[in-house]
ZAZALUM-525126 format. One record per residue (C-alpha): residue number from 1; x, y, z. Coordinates in nm, 3 decimals, m for minus. Example, Ala and Ser with C-alpha at 12.3 -4.5 7.8 and 13.67 -1.06 7.14 Angstrom:
+-----+---------+---------+---------+
:   i :       X :       Y :       Z :
+-----+---------+---------+---------+
:   1 :   1.230 :  m0.450 :   0.780 :
:   2 :   1.367 :  m0.106 :   0.714 :
+-----+---------+---------+---------+
This chain:
+-----+---------+---------+---------+
:   i :       X :       Y :       Z :
+-----+---------+---------+---------+
:   1 :   0.000 :   0.000 :   0.000 :
:   2 :   0.289 :   0.235 :   0.072 :
:   3 :   0.430 :   0.182 :  m0.278 :
:   4 :   0.090 :   0.266 :  m0.426 :
:   5 :   0.061 :   0.579 :  m0.211 :
:   6 :   0.411 :   0.694 :  m0.303 :
:   7 :   0.337 :   0.654 :  m0.674 :
:   8 :  m0.016 :   0.800 :  m0.641 :
:   9 :  m0.166 :   0.473 :  m0.770 :
:  10 :  m0.516 :   0.358 :  m0.692 :
:  11 :  m0.537 :   0.004 :  m0.556 :
:  12 :  m0.786 :  m0.269 :  m0.476 :
:  13 :  m0.609 :  m0.538 :  m0.274 :
:  14 :  m0.774 :  m0.870 :  m0.184 :
:  15 :  m0.797 :  m0.896 :   0.194 :
:  16 :  m0.809 :  m1.240 :   0.352 :
:  17 :  m0.923 :  m1.298 :   0.710 :
:  18 :  m0.633 :  m1.285 :   0.952 :
:  19 :  m0.387 :  m1.116 :   0.716 :
:  20 :  m0.397 :  m0.780 :   0.900 :
:  21 :  m0.587 :  m0.840 :   1.227 :
:  22 :  m0.580 :  m0.475 :   1.335 :
:  23 :  m0.786 :  m0.372 :   1.032 :
:  24 :  m1.042 :  m0.648 :   1.090 :
:  25 :  m1.067 :  m0.554 :   1.458 :
:  26 :  m1.128 :  m0.187 :   1.383 :
:  27 :  m1.374 :  m0.272 :   1.103 :
:  28 :  m1.580 :  m0.494 :   1.332 :
:  29 :  m1.578 :  m0.228 :   1.607 :
:  30 :  m1.742 :   0.031 :   1.380 :
:  31 :  m2.120 :  m0.003 :   1.418 :
:  32 :  m2.227 :   0.234 :   1.138 :
:  33 :  m2.119 :   0.036 :   0.833 :
:  34 :  m2.270 :   0.143 :   0.504 :
:  35 :  m2.438 :  m0.120 :   0.289 :
:  36 :  m2.585 :  m0.185 :  m0.053 :
:  37 :  m2.758 :  m0.498 :  m0.176 :
:  38 :  m2.439 :  m0.710 :  m0.187 :
:  39 :  m2.178 :  m0.491 :  m0.015 :
:  40 :  m2.078 :  m0.360 :   0.324 :
:  41 :  m1.802 :  m0.103 :   0.369 :
:  42 :  m1.623 :   0.141 :   0.595 :
:  43 :  m1.398 :   0.426 :   0.480 :
:  44 :  m1.089 :   0.554 :   0.655 :
:  45 :  m0.989 :   0.269 :   0.884 :
:  46 :  m0.655 :   0.349 :   1.042 :
:  47 :  m0.366 :   0.125 :   0.940 :
:  48 :  m0.022 :   0.234 :   1.063 :
:  49 :  m0.134 :   0.595 :   1.075 :
:  50 :  m0.274 :   0.594 :   0.720 :
:  51 :  m0.638 :   0.559 :   0.614 :
:  52 :  m0.756 :   0.254 :   0.422 :
:  53 :  m1.108 :   0.168 :   0.306 :
:  54 :  m1.249 :  m0.182 :   0.350 :
:  55 :  m1.515 :  m0.334 :   0.126 :
:  56 :  m1.692 :  m0.666 :   0.178 :
:  57 :  m1.894 :  m0.827 :  m0.102 :
:  58 :  m2.101 :  m1.142 :  m0.136 :
:  59 :  m2.229 :  m1.328 :  m0.441 :
:  60 :  m2.532 :  m1.552 :  m0.423 :
:  61 :  m2.564 :  m1.840 :  m0.671 :
:  62 :  m2.791 :  m2.142 :  m0.680 :
:  63 :  m2.583 :  m2.456 :  m0.729 :
:  64 :  m2.765 :  m2.789 :  m0.765 :
:  65 :  m3.074 :  m2.643 :  m0.601 :
:  66 :  m2.889 :  m2.500 :  m0.301 :
:  67 :  m2.800 :  m2.137 :  m0.228 :
:  68 :  m2.425 :  m2.086 :  m0.246 :
:  69 :  m2.279 :  m1.764 :  m0.100 :
:  70 :  m1.923 :  m1.656 :  m0.177 :
:  71 :  m1.768 :  m1.377 :   0.030 :
:  72 :  m1.484 :  m1.146 :  m0.066 :
:  73 :  m1.306 :  m0.852 :   0.098 :
:  74 :  m1.077 :  m0.580 :  m0.033 :
:  75 :  m0.869 :  m0.291 :   0.095 :
:  76 :  m0.862 :   0.013 :  m0.128 :
:  77 :  m0.764 :   0.377 :  m0.134 :
:  78 :  m1.070 :   0.456 :  m0.348 :
:  79 :  m1.346 :   0.625 :  m0.150 :
:  80 :  m1.626 :   0.369 :  m0.136 :
:  81 :  m1.979 :   0.502 :  m0.169 :
:  82 :  m2.318 :   0.339 :  m0.211 :
:  83 :  m2.307 :   0.430 :  m0.581 :
:  84 :  m1.963 :   0.278 :  m0.655 :
:  85 :  m1.932 :  m0.010 :  m0.404 :
:  86 :  m2.058 :  m0.282 :  m0.639 :
:  87 :  m1.841 :  m0.150 :  m0.924 :
:  88 :  m1.529 :  m0.160 :  m0.706 :
:  89 :  m1.617 :  m0.514 :  m0.593 :
:  90 :  m1.667 :  m0.632 :  m0.952 :
:  91 :  m1.334 :  m0.475 :  m1.048 :
:  92 :  m1.171 :  m0.661 :  m0.758 :
:  93 :  m1.329 :  m0.987 :  m0.876 :
:  94 :  m1.173 :  m0.948 :  m1.223 :
:  95 :  m0.834 :  m1.046 :  m1.075 :
:  96 :  m0.973 :  m1.395 :  m1.019 :
:  97 :  m1.091 :  m1.419 :  m1.378 :
:  98 :  m0.757 :  m1.303 :  m1.519 :
:  99 :  m0.566 :  m1.545 :  m1.301 :
: 100 :  m0.787 :  m1.847 :  m1.370 :
: 101 :  m0.823 :  m1.791 :  m1.743 :
: 102 :  m0.457 :  m1.747 :  m1.820 :
: 103 :  m0.172 :  m1.731 :  m1.578 :
: 104 :  m0.302 :  m1.998 :  m1.341 :
: 105 :  m0.339 :  m2.247 :  m1.628 :
: 106 :   0.010 :  m2.168 :  m1.754 :
: 107 :   0.158 :  m2.185 :  m1.407 :
: 108 :   0.000 :  m2.503 :  m1.276 :
: 109 :  m0.129 :  m2.714 :  m1.563 :
: 110 :   0.073 :  m2.650 :  m1.870 :
: 111 :   0.404 :  m2.484 :  m1.814 :
: 112 :   0.502 :  m2.555 :  m1.456 :
: 113 :   0.650 :  m2.205 :  m1.435 :
: 114 :   0.651 :  m2.205 :  m1.057 :
: 115 :   1.030 :  m2.205 :  m1.049 :
: 116 :   1.276 :  m1.973 :  m1.219 :
: 117 :   1.447 :  m2.139 :  m1.515 :
: 118 :   1.728 :  m1.883 :  m1.511 :
: 119 :   1.877 :  m1.604 :  m1.302 :
: 120 :   1.901 :  m1.385 :  m1.612 :
: 121 :   1.612 :  m1.137 :  m1.626 :
: 122 :   1.597 :  m1.130 :  m2.007 :
: 123 :   1.603 :  m1.510 :  m2.024 :
: 124 :   1.307 :  m1.524 :  m1.784 :
: 125 :   1.112 :  m1.279 :  m1.998 :
: 126 :   1.193 :  m1.477 :  m2.314 :
: 127 :   1.090 :  m1.803 :  m2.150 :
: 128 :   0.757 :  m1.658 :  m2.037 :
: 129 :   0.693 :  m1.504 :  m2.379 :
: 130 :   0.749 :  m1.845 :  m2.544 :
: 131 :   0.518 :  m1.999 :  m2.284 :
: 132 :   0.243 :  m1.748 :  m2.374 :
: 133 :   0.290 :  m1.812 :  m2.747 :
: 134 :   0.265 :  m2.188 :  m2.698 :
: 135 :  m0.045 :  m2.143 :  m2.481 :
: 136 :  m0.206 :  m1.929 :  m2.753 :
: 137 :  m0.127 :  m2.192 :  m3.018 :
: 138 :  m0.271 :  m2.470 :  m2.799 :
: 139 :  m0.590 :  m2.268 :  m2.751 :
: 140 :  m0.623 :  m2.208 :  m3.124 :
: 141 :  m0.560 :  m2.575 :  m3.194 :
+-----+---------+---------+---------+
């Protein structure tokens, strides 16, 4: 978050339970959380003397006749409002789609790129580029 602040970047970072307990504790202590249909949020939670905004989101799907609820949380420097909460949550969910539709397949199924094949930065870039080209050809095939 500090790197994003220093570079004046906006961020939406996936927050998992237990990763920063002080933020969760402060969030739960605030009684006046704002809500929309699928979101709950609080702006300006203190984290190491800097404000951070927390957004919780849930998706409801019926799977095999049963209600399935998925829950997600993010930390962001974007001011969350009732009018933009769902949009921020959907933007945060896109990370999952990008990872599962491309990089995750290359990393775990096809290319086993979990380990560096070289200490040379250019060689690593070349290797990954070849991996992406081969993945594209396999998809077209």
